[in-house]
C-alpha positions as CSV (number, residue, x, y, z in Angstrom):
1,M,0.0,0.0,0.0
2,H,1.4,3.3,-1.1
3,L,0.4,7.0,-0.6
4,K,-1.2,6.9,-4.0
5,D,-3.4,4.0,-3.0
6,Y,-4.3,5.8,0.2
7,I,-5.5,8.9,-1.6
8,D,-7.3,6.9,-4.3
9,L,-9.1,4.9,-1.6
10,Y,-10.1,8.2,0.1
11,T,-11.4,9.5,-3.2
12,L,-13.3,6.3,-4.0
13,L,-14.9,5.9,-0.6
14,K,-16.3,9.5,-0.8
15,G,-18.4,8.6,-3.9
16,D,-18.7,4.9,-3.8
17,L,-22.2,3.6,-4.6
18,S,-21.4,-0.2,-4.7
19,T,-23.9,-2.5,-3.0
20,R,-23.0,-5.0,-0.3
21,Q,-23.6,-7.8,-2.8
22,E,-21.1,-6.3,-5.2
23,R,-18.5,-5.9,-2.4
24,R,-19.0,-9.4,-1.1
25,T,-18.7,-10.8,-4.7
26,F,-15.4,-9.0,-4.9
27,G,-14.3,-10.4,-1.6
28,L,-15.2,-14.0,-2.7
29,A,-13.1,-13.5,-5.8
30,H,-10.1,-12.5,-3.7
31,E,-10.5,-14.9,-0.7
32,A,-6.7,-15.3,-0.5
33,L,-6.4,-11.7,0.6
34,T,-9.1,-11.7,3.3
35,S,-6.4,-12.2,6.0
36,R,-4.5,-9.2,4.6
37,P,-6.9,-6.2,4.8
38,L,-4.5,-3.7,3.2
39,S,-3.8,-6.0,0.2
40,L,-7.6,-6.5,-0.2
41,L,-8.2,-2.8,-0.1
42,K,-5.5,-2.2,-2.7
43,A,-6.9,-4.9,-5.0
44,W,-10.3,-3.2,-4.7
45,V,-8.8,0.2,-5.5
46,D,-6.9,-1.2,-8.5
47,E,-10.1,-2.8,-9.8
48,K,-12.0,0.5,-9.5
49,M,-9.2,2.5,-11.1
50,R,-8.9,0.4,-14.2
51,T,-12.2,1.8,-15.5
52,R,-11.1,5.4,-15.0
53,Q,-9.4,7.1,-18.0
54,T,-8.3,10.4,-16.5
55,E,-5.4,10.8,-14.0
56,Q,-6.8,10.7,-10.4
57,A,-5.8,12.7,-7.3
58,G,-3.6,9.9,-6.0
59,E,-1.6,9.8,-9.1
60,K,-1.2,13.5,-9.2
61,V,-0.1,13.9,-5.6
62,A,2.3,10.9,-5.8
63,H,3.7,12.4,-9.1
64,L,4.1,15.8,-7.5
65,L,5.8,14.5,-4.3
66,Y,8.1,12.2,-6.2
67,H,9.5,14.9,-8.4
68,T,9.7,17.4,-5.6
69,T,11.6,14.9,-3.4
70,L,13.8,14.0,-6.3
71,W,14.9,17.6,-7.0
72,L,15.4,18.3,-3.3
73,T,17.5,15.2,-2.9
74,L,19.7,16.2,-5.8
75,L,20.0,19.7,-4.3
76,A,21.0,18.3,-0.9
77,F,23.5,16.0,-2.6
78,V,25.1,18.9,-4.5
79,T,25.1,21.1,-1.4
80,G,26.9,18.3,0.5
81,I,29.6,18.2,-2.2
82,F,30.2,21.9,-2.3
83,S,30.1,22.2,1.5
84,G,32.7,19.5,1.7
85,I,34.9,21.1,-0.9
86,G,34.6,24.4,0.9
87,L,35.6,23.0,4.3
88,L,38.5,21.1,2.8
89,S,39.9,24.0,0.7
90,Y,43.7,24.2,1.1
91,N,45.7,27.1,-0.2
92,G,49.1,25.6,0.6
93,H,49.9,28.2,3.4
94,A,47.5,27.2,6.2
95,P,46.4,23.7,6.9
96,V,42.8,22.6,6.8
97,N,41.2,22.8,10.3
98,L,39.5,19.4,10.7
99,I,37.4,20.6,13.6
100,Y,34.9,22.2,11.2
101,F,34.6,19.1,9.1
102,L,34.4,16.9,12.1
103,A,31.5,19.0,13.6
104,L,29.6,18.6,10.3
105,V,30.0,14.9,10.0
106,V,29.7,13.8,13.7
107,L,28.2,16.5,15.9
108,L,25.5,17.7,13.4
109,P,24.3,14.2,12.5
110,L,24.0,13.2,16.1
111,V,22.0,16.3,17.0
112,T,19.7,16.1,14.0
113,M,19.1,12.3,14.5
114,T,18.2,13.0,18.2
115,L,15.7,15.5,17.0
116,A,14.4,13.1,14.4
117,L,13.9,10.4,17.1
118,L,11.9,12.9,19.2
119,S,9.8,13.7,16.1
120,M,9.1,10.0,15.6
121,L,8.0,9.6,19.2
122,R,5.7,12.6,18.8
123,A,4.5,11.9,15.3
124,K,0.9,11.2,16.4
125,R,0.5,14.9,17.3
126,A,-1.1,17.0,14.5
127,R,1.0,20.0,15.5
128,N,4.5,18.7,15.8
129,T,6.9,21.7,16.0
130,L,10.0,19.6,15.4
131,V,8.5,18.2,12.2
132,H,7.4,21.6,10.9
133,L,10.9,23.0,11.6
134,S,12.4,20.2,9.6
135,P,14.4,21.4,6.5
136,A,12.5,18.9,4.4
137,Y,9.2,20.4,5.4
138,L,10.3,24.0,4.7
139,M,12.0,23.1,1.4
140,E,9.0,21.1,0.1
141,R,6.6,23.9,1.1
142,M,8.8,26.4,-0.8
143,A,9.1,24.2,-3.8
144,L,5.3,23.7,-3.9
145,F,4.7,27.4,-3.5
146,F,7.0,28.4,-6.3
147,T,5.6,25.8,-8.6
148,K,2.1,27.0,-7.8
149,K,1.0,23.4,-7.0
150,E,0.5,23.7,-3.2
151,D,-3.3,23.7,-3.7
152,L,-3.2,20.2,-5.1
153,L,-2.5,18.8,-1.6
154,T,-5.6,20.6,-0.2
155,Q,-7.8,18.4,-2.5
156,V,-7.5,15.5,-0.2
157,E,-7.5,15.2,3.6
158,I,-4.4,13.3,4.6
159,N,-4.1,12.0,8.2
160,P,-1.9,14.4,10.2
161,M,0.1,11.5,11.6
162,L,0.8,10.2,8.1
163,L,1.9,13.7,7.0
164,N,4.3,13.9,9.9
165,W,5.9,10.5,8.9
166,I,6.1,11.6,5.3
167,V,8.1,14.7,6.4
168,I,10.3,12.7,8.8
169,Q,11.2,10.1,6.1
170,R,12.0,12.8,3.5
171,S,14.1,14.7,6.1
172,Q,16.2,11.6,6.6
173,L,16.5,11.1,2.9
174,L,17.7,14.6,2.3
175,A,20.2,14.4,5.2
176,L,21.5,11.1,3.8
177,A,22.0,12.7,0.4
178,F,23.8,15.6,1.9
179,S,26.1,13.2,3.9
180,V,26.9,11.1,0.8
181,G,27.9,14.4,-0.9
182,L,30.2,15.2,2.0
183,L,31.9,11.8,1.8
184,L,32.4,12.0,-1.9
185,A,33.8,15.5,-1.6
186,L,36.3,14.3,1.0
187,L,37.4,11.3,-1.1
188,G,37.6,13.5,-4.2
189,V,39.7,16.2,-2.5
190,V,42.1,13.7,-0.9
191,A,42.5,11.9,-4.2
192,T,43.2,15.0,-6.3
193,R,45.1,17.3,-3.8
194,D,47.9,17.1,-1.3
195,V,45.9,18.3,1.8
196,A,47.5,19.0,5.2
197,F,45.1,18.6,8.1
198,A,45.4,20.2,11.5
199,W,43.3,21.1,14.4
200,S,42.9,24.4,16.2
201,T,40.5,25.6,18.8
202,T,40.3,28.4,21.4
203,L,39.0,26.0,24.0
204,Q,41.5,24.9,26.6
205,I,42.1,21.4,25.2
206,D,45.5,19.8,25.1
207,A,46.6,17.1,22.7
208,A,46.0,14.2,25.1
209,A,42.4,15.2,25.9
210,F,41.7,15.7,22.2
211,H,43.2,12.3,21.4
212,R,41.0,10.6,24.0
213,F,37.9,12.3,22.4
214,L,39.0,11.1,19.0
215,E,39.4,7.5,20.3
216,F,35.9,7.7,21.7
217,V,34.6,8.9,18.3
218,A,36.5,6.0,16.6
219,L,35.1,3.4,19.0
220,P,32.9,1.7,16.3
221,W,35.9,0.8,14.1
222,R,39.1,1.2,16.1
223,S,39.3,-2.5,16.9
224,W,39.2,-3.7,13.3
225,L,40.6,-0.7,11.5
226,P,43.3,0.8,13.8
227,T,44.9,2.7,10.9
228,A,41.9,5.0,10.8
229,V,42.5,6.1,14.4
230,P,45.0,9.0,14.8
231,S,47.8,8.4,17.2
232,L,48.7,10.7,20.0
233,E,51.9,11.6,18.2
234,L,49.9,12.7,15.1
235,V,47.5,14.7,17.3
236,E,50.4,16.5,18.9
237,Q,52.1,17.2,15.6
238,S,48.8,18.5,14.1
239,Q,47.9,21.1,16.7
240,Y,47.9,24.5,15.0
241,Y,48.2,27.9,16.5
242,R,47.2,30.9,14.4
243,L,49.4,33.4,16.3
244,G,51.8,35.1,13.9
245,G,49.9,33.7,10.9
246,T,52.8,31.3,10.0
247,L,53.2,27.6,10.5
248,S,55.6,26.3,13.1
249,K,58.8,24.7,12.0
250,E,57.8,21.3,13.5
251,M,54.5,21.3,11.6
252,I,56.3,22.0,8.3
253,E,58.7,19.2,9.0
254,H,55.8,16.8,9.6
255,A,53.6,18.1,6.7
256,A,53.7,14.8,4.9
257,A,52.2,13.0,7.9
258,L,49.3,15.5,8.3
259,G,47.5,14.0,5.3
260,A,47.0,10.7,7.3
261,W,44.0,12.3,9.0
262,W,41.8,11.6,5.9
263,K,41.3,8.0,7.0
264,F,39.8,9.0,10.3
265,L,37.7,11.7,8.7
266,A,36.4,9.3,6.0
267,M,35.4,6.6,8.6
268,A,33.8,9.2,10.8
269,T,31.8,10.5,7.8
270,L,30.9,7.0,6.7
271,F,29.7,5.8,10.1
272,Y,28.1,8.8,11.7
273,A,26.8,10.7,8.7
274,V,26.1,7.9,6.2
275,L,25.5,4.6,8.0
276,L,23.6,5.9,11.0
277,R,21.6,8.2,8.8
278,A,20.8,5.3,6.5
279,L,19.5,3.3,9.6
280,F,17.4,6.3,10.6
281,Y,16.0,6.5,7.0
282,L,15.1,2.8,7.2
283,L,13.5,3.4,10.6
284,A,11.5,6.3,9.2
285,T,10.4,4.2,6.2
286,W,9.2,1.5,8.6
287,G,7.3,4.1,10.6
288,L,5.8,5.6,7.5
289,K,4.5,2.1,6.4
290,R,2.9,1.6,9.9
291,A,1.4,5.1,9.8
292,L,0.1,4.4,6.3
293,K,-1.6,1.2,7.4
294,K,-3.2,2.9,10.4
295,A,-4.3,5.9,8.4
296,T,-5.8,3.6,5.6
297,L,-7.8,1.5,8.0
298,A,-9.0,4.7,9.8
299,L,-10.4,6.2,6.6
300,E,-14.2,6.8,6.8
301,G,-15.9,3.9,5.2
302,A,-12.8,1.6,5.0
303,E,-13.9,-0.6,7.9
304,E,-17.4,-1.0,6.5
305,L,-16.0,-1.9,3.1
306,L,-13.7,-4.6,4.6
307,R,-16.6,-6.0,6.6
308,D,-18.8,-6.2,3.5
309,M,-16.1,-7.9,1.6
310,T,-15.2,-10.5,4.2
311,E,-18.3,-11.3,6.2
312,P,-20.6,-14.0,4.8
313,F,-23.7,-12.6,2.9
314,I,-26.8,-14.1,4.5
315,T,-30.3,-13.1,3.4
316,T,-33.8,-14.3,4.3
317,S,-34.1,-16.0,0.9
318,S,-32.0,-18.9,2.1
319,M,-34.4,-19.4,5.0
320,E,-37.5,-19.3,2.8
321,K,-36.2,-21.5,-0.1
322,T,-38.2,-24.5,1.1
323,Q,-41.4,-22.7,0.3
324,R,-40.9,-22.1,-3.4
325,G,-42.3,-25.4,-4.7
326,D,-45.6,-24.9,-2.9
327,V,-46.6,-22.0,-5.2
328,V,-47.0,-23.7,-8.6
329,K,-46.6,-27.4,-8.5
330,K,-49.3,-27.9,-11.1
331,G,-49.1,-31.7,-10.8
332,Y,-45.3,-31.8,-11.5
333,G,-43.8,-34.4,-9.3
334,R,-40.1,-33.5,-9.3
335,I,-40.2,-30.4,-7.0
336,Q,-37.3,-30.2,-4.6
337,E,-38.6,-28.6,-1.4
338,A,-35.1,-27.9,0.1
339,L,-31.6,-27.6,-1.3
340,K,-28.9,-29.9,-0.1
341,L,-25.8,-28.5,1.6
342,H,-23.4,-30.1,-0.9
343,Y,-23.5,-30.9,-4.6
344,D,-20.9,-32.4,-7.0
345,V,-21.2,-29.6,-9.5
346,I,-22.8,-26.1,-9.3
347,Q,-23.4,-24.2,-12.5
348,G,-24.8,-20.8,-13.4
349,W,-26.5,-20.1,-16.7
350,A,-25.1,-16.8,-17.9
351,I,-24.0,-16.1,-14.4
352,P,-20.3,-15.0,-14.0
353,S,-18.2,-17.0,-11.6
354,Q,-17.8,-14.2,-9.0
355,Q,-21.6,-13.8,-8.8
356,L,-22.0,-17.5,-8.7
357,S,-19.8,-17.7,-5.6
358,L,-22.0,-15.1,-3.9
359,L,-25.1,-17.2,-4.8
360,C,-23.6,-20.3,-3.3
361,E,-22.9,-18.4,-0.1
362,V,-26.5,-16.9,0.0
363,M,-28.1,-20.3,-0.7
364,E,-25.7,-22.0,1.7
365,V,-24.6,-24.6,-0.8
366,S,-21.2,-25.7,-1.9
367,A,-19.5,-27.9,-4.5
368,P,-15.9,-28.7,-5.6
369,V,-16.7,-27.3,-9.0
370,C,-18.5,-24.0,-9.6
371,V,-18.6,-22.8,-13.3
372,E,-20.5,-20.5,-15.6
373,V,-22.3,-22.0,-18.6
374,G,-24.1,-20.4,-21.5
375,G,-23.7,-16.7,-21.7
376,N,-20.4,-15.9,-23.5
377,N,-19.4,-19.6,-23.6
378,T,-19.1,-21.2,-26.9
379,L,-21.0,-24.4,-27.8
380,E,-17.8,-26.4,-27.6
381,E,-17.0,-25.0,-24.1
382,D,-20.5,-26.0,-22.8
383,Q,-20.2,-29.4,-24.3
384,H,-16.9,-29.9,-22.5
385,I,-18.5,-28.8,-19.2
386,V,-21.4,-31.3,-19.8
387,A,-18.9,-34.1,-20.5
388,Q,-17.1,-33.3,-17.2
389,S,-20.4,-33.1,-15.1
390,S,-21.3,-36.1,-13.0
391,G,-23.2,-36.9,-9.8
392,E,-25.7,-34.3,-8.5
393,V,-25.7,-31.0,-10.4
394,L,-27.2,-27.7,-9.2
395,L,-28.0,-25.2,-12.0
396,F,-28.8,-21.6,-11.1
397,V,-30.9,-19.7,-13.7
398,K,-32.1,-16.1,-13.9
399,A,-35.8,-16.3,-13.0
400,W,-36.7,-13.0,-14.8
401,E,-35.4,-14.4,-18.1
402,P,-37.8,-16.9,-19.7
403,P,-36.2,-20.3,-20.6
404,T,-34.6,-20.2,-24.1
405,M,-34.2,-23.2,-26.5
406,D,-30.4,-23.1,-26.0
407,L,-30.9,-23.5,-22.2
408,M,-33.4,-26.3,-22.7
409,D,-31.1,-28.1,-25.1
410,Y,-28.2,-27.7,-22.6
411,L,-30.5,-29.0,-19.8
412,E,-31.4,-32.1,-21.8
413,A,-27.8,-32.9,-22.6
414,L,-26.8,-32.3,-19.0
415,S,-29.6,-34.6,-17.7
416,R,-28.2,-37.5,-19.9
417,Q,-24.8,-37.1,-18.3
418,A,-25.5,-36.3,-14.7
419,E,-27.1,-38.4,-12.0
420,S,-29.6,-35.6,-11.2
421,V,-30.0,-31.9,-12.1
422,T,-31.7,-29.4,-9.8
423,V,-32.8,-26.1,-11.4
424,V,-32.9,-23.1,-9.1
425,P,-34.5,-19.9,-10.5
426,V,-33.1,-16.9,-8.6
427,G,-34.2,-13.2,-8.5
428,T,-32.0,-10.1,-8.5
429,E,-29.9,-8.9,-5.6
430,H,-32.5,-6.2,-4.9
431,T,-35.1,-8.9,-4.1
432,E,-32.5,-10.9,-2.1
433,Y,-32.4,-13.4,-4.9
434,K,-36.0,-14.4,-4.3
435,P,-37.9,-14.9,-7.7
436,K,-41.3,-13.5,-8.4
437,E,-44.2,-16.0,-8.2
438,S,-45.0,-15.3,-11.9
439,D,-41.4,-16.0,-12.9
440,Q,-41.3,-19.1,-10.8
441,A,-44.5,-20.3,-12.5
442,V,-43.0,-19.9,-16.0
443,W,-40.0,-21.9,-15.1
444,T,-41.9,-24.7,-13.4
445,D,-44.3,-24.9,-16.4
446,M,-41.4,-25.1,-18.8
447,I,-39.6,-27.8,-16.9
448,A,-42.8,-29.8,-16.6
449,K,-43.4,-29.7,-20.3
450,A,-39.8,-30.9,-21.0
451,D,-40.5,-33.8,-18.7
452,L,-36.9,-34.8,-18.2
453,S,-36.7,-37.6,-15.7
454,K,-33.5,-36.5,-13.9
455,V,-34.4,-32.8,-13.8
456,W,-35.8,-31.3,-10.6
457,I,-36.8,-27.7,-9.8
458,T,-37.1,-25.8,-6.5
């Protein structure tokens, strides 16, 4: 189930005029999905949408959000690349202060992921300040405003919880794209330039304390990749003081070693900015799926639709079917007062298989084989069905349609093959499948005239 399906379902439920019989018929045709309500609802939406020629609201909104997110993701990626290049710019006179880059790939991701976690915990609230302050929310609103398509989102009422999760997921996606841009910028700069890294801060931090901090940062990989953890000696050699505007003689002597910092910076970027962010993106995607499921089932009319599709359809006609034969017996001796619970074959003359399944449920009968005959079937197809018919056969016919010669010929052929044939005239769904007395009389009279020894009628 996707956002498009949610919006399409919302739109369809607003103007759906389908009857309970039609919904139950659809449910019987998709019995394998009854234990998966979302899949059943999606199948129902797909079935309804096939008959619509114009692009619907769900397709429009999904198309808009996809392209908006795509462009914003590309923008975040490019911004990450240029931010990384700017922070790693080296003019050959002063070393690159790795503190700035470290803050961008370690501190900023940890802070923003903490805020994202708080947003997830408060996603059920309609007015979530953290979500609305998200860069993704602000950027998407600006993009929709400048493209003059913001009014498209007002055409449908999207659950506030679902909207929050959409923003949260897209925020993590944009942050991930930005981080990947930073990592590629670092690798690209290191591969193409001879960069000297150093660290400098006005805080009263000595080399030993800074080294302990770096070892803590490198905790996830220091046991299996020790070369990506700066040594205390490298930290001491890399400390840079800006007084005088010139480099110390010792730093110049160890300039070649200062480039070794790139391994630590690359691993810090990969772990904190990329991998952790990717995990948060997966967590947000999981949360979005859960929110979409809850929001879909909470739509007005969705619960009733599922109930109509999954609950057995019982009418009073099944209780009164034993009284049909008393109306017009007219001396015909093969009147079946009550239907059996089970038959070997059930057939419906010009009755589609889906509707036939509903009839079987209404009449409380079953058979291993339920098939449509007549109607759009060819003569060869009907002959094949007759040849495969054996035992007790139940044949449903439309009571309001008088018997045709084709039907009587088929009935005669079927009676020669089967052990017995029971003809059941049924009414429309508006009469709960109970036939009119006049229609019942026509069918009983016709069956009596045919005088087929194995044919019974209810």
